[in-house]
C-alpha positions in Angstrom: 64.7 108.1 79.7 68.5 108.5 79.0 69.7 109.7 82.3 73.2 110.3 81.0 72.0 112.8 78.5 70.2 114.9 81.1 72.6 114.3 84.1 76.1 115.7 83.5 77.4 114.3 86.8 76.3 110.8 85.9 77.6 111.2 82.4 81.1 112.2 83.6 81.1 109.3 86.0 80.2 106.8 83.3 82.8 108.2 80.9 85.4 107.7 83.7 84.3 104.1 84.2 85.1 103.3 80.6 88.7 104.2 81.3 89.0 101.2 83.6 90.1 99.2 80.6 93.3 101.2 80.2 96.6 99.6 81.4 96.8 102.1 84.3 93.3 103.7 84.8 93.2 107.4 85.8 92.0 106.7 89.4 91.8 110.4 90.3 89.2 110.8 87.6 87.4 107.5 88.3 87.1 108.1 92.0 86.6 111.8 91.8 83.6 111.5 89.4 82.2 108.7 91.6 82.4 110.9 94.7 80.6 113.7 92.9 77.8 111.2 92.0 77.5 109.3 95.3 78.4 112.1 97.7 80.8 112.4 100.6 84.2 113.8 101.4 86.5 111.1 100.1 86.5 107.8 98.1 88.6 104.7 97.8 88.8 101.4 96.0 90.2 98.7 98.4 91.4 95.2 97.4 91.4 92.5 100.0 93.0 89.1 100.1 91.5 87.3 103.1 93.4 88.8 106.1 95.0 91.9 104.6 94.6 94.8 102.3 96.7 94.2 99.2 95.8 97.3 97.2 94.2 100.7 97.5 93.4 103.6 95.3 92.1 106.8 96.9 90.7 110.3 96.3 90.9 113.0 99.0 91.8 110.4 101.7 93.8 111.9 104.5 97.2 110.1 104.5 97.1 109.9 108.3 93.7 108.2 108.1 95.1 105.7 105.5 98.1 105.0 107.7 96.1 104.5 110.8 93.6 102.2 109.1 96.2 100.0 107.5 98.5 99.8 110.6 96.1 99.7 113.5 92.4 99.6 112.7 91.9 97.3 109.7 91.3 94.3 111.9 88.8 96.3 114.0 86.7 97.5 111.0 83.1 97.1 112.1 81.8 96.7 108.5 84.6 94.4 107.2 83.0 91.0 108.2 79.8 91.9 106.4 81.7 93.3 103.5 83.8 90.2 103.0 80.8 87.9 103.2 78.3 90.1 101.3 77.3 89.1 97.7 78.6 91.4 94.9 76.5 94.5 94.3 75.4 95.0 97.9 75.9 98.4 99.6 77.0 98.3 103.2 76.7 101.2 105.7 78.4 101.7 109.0 75.2 103.1 110.4 73.8 99.6 110.1 76.8 98.1 111.9 76.5 100.7 114.7 73.1 99.3 115.7 75.2 96.7 117.6 76.2 98.3 120.9 79.5 96.5 120.8 80.3 98.0 117.5 79.3 101.4 118.8 81.9 101.0 121.6 84.7 99.7 119.4 87.9 101.7 118.9 87.2 101.6 115.2 84.2 103.9 115.7 85.2 105.8 118.9 88.8 106.5 117.8 89.4 106.0 114.1 86.1 107.2 112.6 85.6 110.1 115.0 89.2 111.2 115.0 89.3 111.4 111.2 85.8 112.9 110.8 84.3 109.8 109.1 80.9 109.6 110.8 79.5 107.5 108.1 81.2 105.1 105.6 79.2 103.3 102.9 80.8 100.7 100.6 79.8 98.7 97.5 81.0 95.1 97.4 82.4 94.5 94.0 82.9 91.4 91.9 85.8 90.9 89.5 85.5 87.2 89.0 88.3 85.0 90.2 90.7 86.7 92.6 90.6 89.2 95.4 87.5 90.9 96.8 87.0 94.7 96.4 85.0 97.4 97.8 84.3 100.9 96.5 84.0 103.0 99.6 82.9 106.5 100.4 83.5 108.4 103.6 81.2 111.2 105.0 81.8 113.8 107.7 78.1 113.8 108.6 75.4 111.1 108.7 72.9 111.1 105.8 69.8 109.2 106.9 68.4 109.2 103.4 71.5 107.7 101.8 70.1 104.2 101.4 67.2 105.5 99.3 69.6 107.3 96.9 72.0 104.4 96.7 69.2 102.0 95.6 67.8 104.5 93.0 68.2 104.1 89.2 70.8 106.8 88.9 73.3 105.1 91.2 72.4 101.6 90.1 73.2 102.5 86.5 76.6 103.7 87.6 77.5 100.7 89.8 76.3 98.2 87.1 78.7 99.9 84.6 81.5 99.9 87.2 81.2 96.2 87.8 80.8 95.4 84.1 84.1 97.3 83.4 85.9 95.3 86.2 84.5 92.1 84.8 85.8 92.9 81.3 89.2 93.8 82.7 89.4 90.5 84.7 88.2 88.5 81.6 91.0 90.1 79.5 93.5 89.2 82.3 92.3 85.6 82.4 92.4 85.3 78.5 96.0 86.6 78.6 97.0 84.0 81.1 95.3 81.2 79.2 97.0 82.1 75.9 100.4 82.5 77.5 100.1 79.3 79.5 99.1 77.3 76.4 102.6 78.0 75.0 104.4 77.1 78.2 102.4 73.9 78.7 103.9 72.5 75.5 107.2 72.5 77.5 105.7 71.0 80.6 105.5 74.3 82.4 102.7 76.1 84.1 101.9 79.7 85.0 99.9 81.5 87.8 99.4 85.0 89.0 100.1 85.7 92.6 99.6 88.8 94.7 102.0 90.4 97.3 100.6 88.2 100.1 101.2 85.0 98.2 97.5 84.5 97.3 96.8 82.9 93.9 94.8 85.3 91.8 94.6 83.2 88.7 96.2 79.9 87.7 96.5 78.1 84.3 94.8 74.7 84.2 98.1 72.8 84.6 99.2 75.1 87.5 95.8 74.5 89.2 96.2 70.8 88.8 99.7 70.7 90.2 98.8 72.9 93.2 95.7 70.7 93.9 97.5 67.3 93.5 100.8 68.2 95.1 102.9 67.6 92.0 105.5 69.9 93.5 106.2 70.7 97.2 104.3 74.0 96.5 100.7 73.6 97.8 97.6 75.7 98.5 96.2 76.5 101.9 92.9 78.1 101.1 94.0 80.4 98.2 97.5 81.0 99.6 100.7 79.3 98.4 102.2 77.1 101.0 105.5 75.2 101.5 105.9 72.8 104.5 109.5 73.8 104.9 109.6 77.0 106.8 112.9 78.2 105.2 111.5 77.6 101.7 108.3 79.3 102.7 110.2 82.4 103.8 112.4 82.2 100.6 109.2 82.4 98.5 107.9 85.4 100.4 111.3 87.1 100.0 111.2 86.3 96.3 107.8 87.9 95.8 108.9 91.0 97.8 112.1 91.2 95.7 110.0 91.2 92.5 108.0 94.0 93.9 111.1 96.1 94.3 113.1 95.5 91.2 110.7 93.5 89.0 113.0 90.3 88.9 113.2 87.8 87.5 113.9 85.8 90.6 114.4 82.0 90.7 113.7 79.6 93.5 114.6 75.9 93.4 112.3 73.4 95.3 114.0 70.2 96.3 112.1 66.9 95.8 110.4 65.7 98.9 108.5 62.4 99.7 105.5 62.4 97.3 106.5 65.5 95.5 108.8 66.3 92.5 111.4 68.9 92.7 110.9 72.0 90.7 112.0 75.5 89.6 110.0 78.6 90.2 110.7 81.8 88.2 109.0 85.0 89.3 108.7 88.3 87.5 106.4 91.3 87.9 103.2 90.7 85.8 102.1 93.3 83.2 100.3 96.2 84.8 97.2 95.5 82.8 96.6 92.3 84.8 96.2 94.0 88.1 93.8 96.5 89.7 94.4 99.3 92.1 98.0 100.0 93.2 99.0 96.5 94.0 101.5 94.6 91.9 101.0 91.0 90.8 103.7 88.4 90.3 103.8 86.1 87.3 105.1 82.7 88.5 106.4 80.1 86.1 106.5 76.6 87.4 108.7 73.8 86.0 109.3 70.3 87.5 113.0 69.4 87.5 112.9 66.0 89.1 110.7 63.0 89.2 108.5 62.4 92.3 110.3 60.6 95.1 108.1 57.8 96.5 107.3 57.8 100.2 108.4 55.0 102.6 105.3 53.0 102.2 105.5 53.0 98.4 109.2 52.1 98.6 108.6 49.1 100.9 105.9 47.9 98.5 108.1 48.4 95.5 111.3 46.8 96.9 110.1 43.7 98.8 112.1 42.9 101.9 113.5 46.3 102.8 112.8 47.7 106.2 111.2 51.1 107.0 114.6 52.4 108.1 116.1 51.3 104.8 113.2 52.9 102.9 114.1 56.2 104.6 117.7 55.9 103.4 116.5 55.2 99.9 114.2 58.2 99.9 117.0 60.5 101.3 119.5 59.3 98.6 116.9 59.9 95.8 116.2 63.4 97.2 119.9 64.3 96.8 121.2 63.7 100.4 124.5 62.0 101.0 124.7 59.1 103.5 126.4 61.4 106.0 123.7 64.1 105.6 121.0 61.5 106.2 122.8 60.2 109.3 123.0 63.7 110.7 119.4 64.4 109.9 118.3 61.2 111.6 120.7 61.5 114.6 122.3 58.2 113.8 125.7 56.9 113.1 127.2 57.2 109.6 128.3 53.6 110.0 124.7 52.5 110.5 123.6 54.3 107.3 126.5 52.8 105.3 125.4 49.3 106.5 121.9 50.1 105.4 123.1 51.2 102.0 125.1 48.0 101.6 122.0 45.9 102.5 119.9 47.9 100.0 122.4 47.2 97.2 122.3 43.5 98.1 118.4 43.4 98.3 117.9 45.3 95.0 120.7 43.6 93.0 122.4 46.9 92.4 126.2 47.3 92.2 126.5 51.0 92.8 124.6 53.7 94.8 123.8 55.6 91.6 122.0 52.5 90.2 120.0 52.3 93.5 118.9 56.0 93.1 118.0 55.4 89.5 115.7 52.5 90.5 114.0 54.7 93.1 113.4 57.5 90.6 112.1 55.0 88.0 109.6 53.8 90.7 108.4 57.4 91.1 108.1 58.3 87.4 
């Protein structure tokens, strides 16, 4: 039987789902028709990146409740651990979580849910392919003990299948856009990736994925989050992402070469709206190496027979752009000692000038 033809509520909800392919979906219509179908007092679409909420669309959500959740109660959410671990397509219900006495005594239930008249929250774990996890959530002012039966019925299942299929198509279009754009940039030895406001990689071109995994640049991955060992550079990257969110960029960030990594240039700009979901913004990051890889001390000692580990550190510093005085200050040693080490390196490598010494090191890293 064609349920849509005889069920105007379902029909309107399915029509709204088809609008998820638009650059900026009409979330009021999408969530409003979903709420009419599923039931409850309010609805939301939440986007998670590991330890934080990075995007939210809502319908009839009390602003005070939203603020309290994001600022105070997110980490206490009694259903969140199950939601993050659940497979796509599974419904979760706070009534199940409250079977645990500890959850029933938690501030999330005794304060947040009760204060904001949310006596039952049920959420659908969604899948959108690579990228963040999402939940379609509905809040109720009273407990419906027959809710599970309705959620698992054909009527709701048809809607949720359509919703997930629409998200999958949107995500596939985003991935295809990145692949086609990256193919052009890779001809110039550059790579692209999409990053969210928390610094999590949502999608990466093949070359970007390879560089991040292999440590081609000082920019690495910890889990799915971008990482720089240097704390000042790490903060500079976070500031650059935030700046793009305010004025759209572009913003440039130079990464100096470090032992085992080439230097590089990052250019960040806000990604097209069609590549994101919910109210979060995504950053398109262009990656370009600007220097060859500087070998580490062990590799330098193997390449230039007869040099000491201390001399290898001097070689590495010079190749990374430091002056002898800067290296002396960084190592807490005398400038005269470093100059003697440079002189010994010139003699051992057969070089006449410091610039020739640096060139040999860079050639060893290329």
